[in-house]
C-alpha positions, 0 to 999 in steps of 0.5 A, spaced: 149 770 708 149 773 715 146 772 721 146 778 725 153 779 726 158 784 729 161 787 722 156 792 719 159 794 713 160 802 712 165 801 707 166 806 701 172 804 697 172 807 690 177 804 685 180 810 681 180 808 673 184 813 670 185 813 662 191 810 659 190 812 652 190 807 646 193 802 650 188 802 655 182 801 650 186 795 647 186 792 654 179 793 656 178 789 663 173 783 663 168 786 668 162 781 671 158 783 677 152 779 680 149 778 687 152 773 693 151 773 700 146 778 701 150 783 697 153 784 690 160 783 687 164 786 682 170 783 678 175 786 673 180 782 670 185 785 665 186 779 661 193 781 657 195 775 652 190 770 655 183 770 653 177 770 658 170 769 656 166 773 660 159 769 660 163 762 662 167 766 667 161 769 670 158 762 671 165 759 674 165 765 679 157 764 681 159 757 682 164 758 687 160 763 691 154 759 691 159 753 694 162 758 699 155 760 701 152 753 701 157 752 706 157 758 711 150 762 710 146 761 716 140 763 712 140 756 708 137 751 713 141 745 710 148 749 710 154 746 713 154 751 718 147 750 720 148 743 721 154 744 726 150 749 730 144 744 731 150 739 733 150 735 740 156 737 744 162 733 744 160 730 737 165 731 731 162 733 725 167 732 718 167 739 715 169 741 708 176 744 706 173 751 705 169 750 712 176 748 715 180 754 713 175 759 715 174 756 722 181 755 723 182 762 721 176 765 726 179 761 732 186 764 731 184 771 730 179 770 736 185 767 740 189 773 738 185 779 738 180 777 744 175 781 740 173 777 734 168 771 737 165 767 731 160 764 737 157 770 740 151 770 736 147 768 742 150 774 746 148 779 740 141 776 740 141 777 748 141 785 747 135 784 742 138 787 736 131 785 732 131 784 724 131 792 723 138 792 727 135 796 732 136 794 740 129 793 743 132 791 750 137 792 755 139 785 758 141 784 766 148 784 768 147 777 770 144 775 764 150 778 760 155 774 765 151 767 764 151 768 756 159 770 756 160 763 760 157 759 754 160 762 748 167 763 746 172 760 741 176 756 746 169 751 746 171 749 739 175 743 738 178 743 731 181 736 729 184 732 723 177 728 724 173 735 724 169 740 728 166 739 735 163 744 740 164 743 748 157 746 749 150 744 746 147 751 744 154 754 742 153 757 735 157 759 729 157 765 725 162 767 720 159 774 718 166 777 719 170 772 715 166 768 710 165 774 705 172 775 705 173 768 704 169 768 698 173 774 695 179 770 696 176 764 693 175 768 687 182 771 687 184 764 687 180 762 681 183 768 677 190 766 678 189 759 677 187 761 670 193 765 669 191 772 670 195 777 675 192 784 674 185 784 677 180 787 682 175 783 686 170 786 690 164 783 695 160 788 699 165 793 699 171 789 701 176 788 696 182 784 693 187 787 688 193 784 684 198 787 679 196 793 676 192 796 670 195 797 663 202 801 662 203 799 670 198 804 672 196 802 680 190 800 683 188 806 687 183 806 693 179 811 697 177 811 704 170 814 706 170 820 710 167 819 716 164 826 718 161 827 711 154 830 711 148 825 712 147 822 705 153 824 702 160 820 701 166 823 701 173 821 700 178 822 706 184 818 703 187 815 697 191 809 698 195 804 693 194 797 696 199 793 692 197 786 692 193 786 698 186 785 700 183 792 703 177 792 708 174 797 712 170 797 718 166 802 723 160 804 726 160 812 724 153 811 720 149 806 725 147 809 732 141 808 736 139 811 742 135 807 748 134 809 755 138 815 754 144 812 751 147 811 745 148 804 742 152 801 736 151 794 733 158 792 735 159 788 742 165 786 745 165 779 747 170 781 753 165 786 756 158 783 753 156 790 752 156 794 745 162 798 745 163 805 747 169 809 744 171 814 739 174 809 734 170 810 728 173 807 722 179 802 721 182 800 715 186 793 714 191 791 708 193 784 708 194 778 703 188 775 705 181 778 704 178 773 710 184 775 715 183 783 713 175 782 714 176 779 721 181 784 723 178 790 721 172 788 725 176 786 731 180 792 731 174 796 731 171 793 737 178 794 741 178 802 740 183 807 738 189 805 743 188 798 743 188 797 736 194 802 735 198 797 740 195 791 737 197 793 730 204 795 732 205 789 735 203 785 730 206 789 724 200 790 721 198 795 715 192 799 719 189 806 718 185 808 724 180 814 724 177 817 731 172 822 732 175 827 738 172 833 741 178 837 736 175 833 730 178 827 726 184 824 729 188 819 724 193 814 725 197 810 720 201 804 723 208 803 721 207 798 716 201 802 713 205 808 712 208 806 705 201 805 702 199 812 703 205 815 699 201 817 693 198 823 689 191 825 691 
């Protein structure tokens, strides 16, 4: 569902399903999976005393995700987001409640972090990231500065009547928030049905609630960023509680051009691909949309800025940086309680 955006999924989140004897066999989860937003989804719900018919449930999930995609996918010509992107400047477009929620949170995160900008698609295009996601050209500094002057969430006008933009060529891309919002919508559907023990995963991002039978908690693993190429290894296990968990990083996607190494992550402040040692950011938050956006924003910040931001805003954040001495990790004060688990 993404136009080339700033979030490139390098997430490896493993759900540990341990045996719980006969009690677990009597409470097997309803499991469904499918495709959405250019990736896949997997859902597990422990129904308990309330029945849940898998086929009907899957249709409801698919319908929910199709509606989100129709609103926010830049790959669908008549989607809500593409209609806005074609809009003239200073013209108010009425928007759906789903679109309003995502654009409002995207603006809030953009203003707060300064590193998440849902209007920076043209800047990414300027750097020449083609369909194969490799840089093909280096723009001139004057071109970068001109583009920076023509993007920014401050050029969006959200009112009770709808959404407008100050410049005609301003475009939106919710690549860092729409997938998380899809997770939140499915979680909302599950909870409205009366279920509180579930896991929803789309493209590696997760939201979990409750527990497995006999109170066994959901346990999630974060990928080891220095694992050998082609291998995926566990770095750390956490118990997120009733939260979404999103991980972002750039340790698997590097390209060289003119003797320099580039990543796809671009800092809207500099207008250039980031160059720092932060390789993995994991964020916990009740909303998958917010966790998804924050994981991207903190990755762009780099280690020191991300640490300071996490502590200032009391966010559960786990950082992995690659230094000359090896991997260096940081758990924010708010994240520490989730690390107190047995490996």
